[in-house]
C-alpha positions as CSV (number, residue, x, y, z in Angstrom):
1,M,77.7,115.6,187.0
2,Y,80.6,115.1,184.6
3,K,84.0,116.1,186.0
4,P,86.0,118.3,183.6
5,E,88.6,115.1,182.9
6,A,85.2,112.9,182.2
7,M,83.7,115.7,179.8
8,E,87.7,115.8,177.8
9,E,87.5,112.1,177.6
10,N,83.8,111.8,176.5
11,K,84.8,114.6,173.9
12,K,87.7,112.7,172.8
13,V,85.8,109.4,172.0
14,F,83.0,111.5,170.5
15,V,86.0,113.2,168.1
16,D,87.3,110.2,167.3
17,L,84.4,108.3,166.4
18,L,83.4,111.1,163.7
19,Q,87.0,111.3,162.5
20,S,86.6,107.7,161.6
21,V,83.6,108.3,159.3
22,D,84.9,108.6,155.9
23,R,82.4,111.7,155.2
24,K,83.6,114.8,153.3
25,G,82.4,117.7,155.4
26,I,83.2,116.0,159.0
27,D,86.2,118.4,159.7
28,K,83.9,121.3,159.0
29,L,81.5,119.9,161.4
30,L,83.9,119.3,164.1
31,E,85.4,122.8,163.4
32,Y,81.7,124.2,163.7
33,L,81.0,122.1,167.2
34,E,84.1,123.6,168.4
35,T,84.5,127.2,167.6
36,K,80.3,128.1,167.2
37,T,78.6,125.8,169.7
38,D,78.7,124.8,173.2
39,F,77.9,121.5,172.4
40,Y,80.8,119.7,174.3
41,T,79.7,121.5,177.5
42,A,75.8,121.8,176.9
43,P,73.2,119.5,178.8
44,A,71.1,117.1,177.3
45,S,67.8,119.0,178.7
46,T,66.7,121.6,181.4
47,K,65.4,118.6,183.7
48,Y,64.8,115.2,182.4
49,H,68.2,113.6,182.0
50,N,71.8,114.6,182.0
51,N,70.7,117.9,182.8
52,C,74.4,119.5,183.6
53,A,77.4,120.4,182.1
54,G,78.6,118.1,179.4
55,G,75.3,116.1,179.8
56,L,74.7,116.4,175.8
57,L,78.1,115.0,174.7
58,A,77.6,111.9,177.3
59,H,74.1,111.6,175.8
60,T,74.9,110.9,172.3
61,L,77.9,108.5,173.6
62,N,75.3,106.7,175.6
63,V,72.9,106.5,172.5
64,Y,75.7,105.1,170.4
65,E,76.6,102.1,173.0
66,N,72.9,101.4,173.4
67,F,72.1,101.3,169.5
68,K,75.0,99.3,168.4
69,K,73.8,96.6,171.1
70,L,70.3,96.5,169.9
71,L,71.0,96.3,166.2
72,E,73.3,93.3,167.4
73,L,70.6,91.6,169.5
74,R,68.1,92.0,166.8
75,E,70.5,91.1,164.1
76,I,69.9,94.0,161.7
77,E,72.7,95.4,159.5
78,M,73.7,98.9,159.2
79,P,77.2,100.6,158.5
80,E,79.3,101.4,161.3
81,E,79.7,105.3,159.8
82,S,75.8,105.3,159.8
83,I,75.7,104.3,163.7
84,I,78.2,106.9,164.5
85,L,76.5,109.8,162.5
86,V,72.9,109.3,163.8
87,S,73.8,108.2,167.6
88,L,76.4,111.5,167.9
89,L,74.3,114.3,165.8
90,H,70.9,113.2,166.3
91,D,70.6,115.9,169.2
92,I,72.7,118.6,167.3
93,C,70.1,120.8,167.2
94,K,70.7,121.4,171.5
95,C,73.7,123.3,170.5
96,N,73.5,126.9,171.9
97,Y,70.0,126.4,173.1
98,Y,70.4,125.9,176.8
99,V,71.1,128.6,179.2
100,L,72.4,128.5,183.3
101,E,70.2,130.9,184.7
102,Q,70.1,132.0,188.6
103,R,66.6,131.2,190.3
104,N,65.3,131.3,193.9
105,K,64.8,128.0,195.7
106,K,64.0,127.0,199.0
107,I,66.7,125.0,201.1
108,N,66.5,124.3,204.6
109,G,64.0,126.6,205.1
110,K,65.9,129.5,203.6
111,W,65.6,131.3,200.1
112,E,68.9,130.8,197.9
113,Q,69.8,131.7,194.6
114,V,71.0,128.5,192.6
115,A,71.9,127.8,189.0
116,V,69.5,126.2,186.5
117,W,69.6,125.3,183.1
118,S,66.6,126.9,180.7
119,N,66.0,126.8,177.2
120,T,66.3,130.0,175.1
121,K,62.8,129.4,173.9
122,S,63.7,130.5,170.7
123,V,64.5,128.2,167.9
124,S,66.1,128.3,164.5
125,P,65.0,127.7,161.9
126,P,61.2,127.2,163.9
127,L,61.1,123.6,163.0
128,P,60.9,120.6,165.3
129,H,63.4,119.0,167.0
130,S,64.2,116.1,165.0
131,Y,64.0,118.2,161.5
132,R,66.2,121.1,163.0
133,S,69.2,117.9,163.7
134,V,68.6,117.0,160.2
135,R,68.8,120.6,158.5
136,M,72.1,121.3,160.7
137,I,73.8,118.2,159.6
138,I,73.0,119.0,155.7
139,Q,75.0,122.0,155.8
140,F,77.9,119.8,156.5
141,F,77.2,116.7,154.2
142,R,74.7,114.5,152.9
143,L,72.9,111.7,154.8
144,T,71.6,108.4,153.6
145,P,67.5,107.7,153.7
146,Q,68.2,105.5,156.5
147,E,70.1,107.7,158.6
148,E,67.5,110.7,158.2
149,Y,65.0,108.4,158.9
150,C,66.4,107.6,162.2
151,I,67.2,111.5,163.0
152,F,63.8,112.3,162.0
153,Y,62.0,109.8,163.8
154,H,64.5,109.5,167.0
155,M,61.5,110.9,169.3
156,G,59.1,107.9,168.4
157,P,55.5,108.9,169.2
158,Y,56.7,112.1,170.9
159,G,57.6,113.6,167.3
160,G,54.7,114.6,166.3
161,E,50.9,114.9,167.2
162,D,49.3,114.4,163.9
163,Y,47.7,111.5,162.0
164,E,50.0,112.0,158.8
165,Y,52.9,111.6,161.5
166,R,51.9,108.9,163.3
167,S,51.1,107.1,159.8
168,L,54.4,107.7,158.5
169,L,56.2,106.8,162.0
170,Q,54.2,103.4,161.7
171,K,55.3,102.8,158.0
172,V,59.1,103.8,158.7
173,N,59.3,101.6,161.8
174,T,58.0,98.6,159.8
175,D,60.1,99.1,156.2
176,H,62.9,100.4,158.8
177,P,63.2,98.4,162.0
178,E,66.7,100.4,162.8
179,T,64.6,103.7,163.3
180,L,62.4,101.6,166.3
181,L,65.8,100.3,167.7
182,F,67.0,104.0,167.7
183,Y,64.2,105.6,169.0
184,T,64.8,102.7,171.8
185,A,68.5,103.3,172.1
186,D,67.3,106.9,173.0
187,L,65.0,106.1,175.6
188,F,67.3,103.5,177.2
189,S,70.1,106.1,177.3
190,T,67.5,109.1,178.9
191,Y,65.7,106.6,181.4
192,L,68.2,104.1,182.3
193,D,71.5,105.4,181.6
194,E,71.5,108.9,182.8
195,D,70.6,111.0,185.9
196,T,68.6,114.1,186.7
197,Y,70.2,116.5,188.8
198,E,68.8,119.1,191.3
């Protein structure tokens, strides 16, 4: 779990990185995140990874670090500002999505009320996860095609079930290998760097 001081430090790193990007609209996006969302305190998931307060913020920073390392390892060029934008904002659609609820759980043979994260089950607009993030970002500034591909395809084979999606995924990963590395950075962060909390 993230202590308040760790969450504050993560927030500072996140804000400093985004402010280093020279893109008109970053300031409005940061204001939106601060005043209209729970981005800095939201979990990354309900039960799979970083399912704790501050988990979403920490996840984006983990993805940033892993993505940079993978790009360097494979010697693939990508502008630093693009690395920052896709890493820090790929899951922005998870803002205001999770709620903390009380549930009964048997602990040492006795039923107790415990707080657990749940999702709201109502998404707006009713679009897939990755595309909702793209839609949210472009309200503030434009994305390059490369940035949009990374965000849209960051779920890899789990982002769509139909034949067209799988064919497009194969093509985008071949034509833009950074999209495959970004998916891998997200996987590394989720399964190797982050914990699941009871």
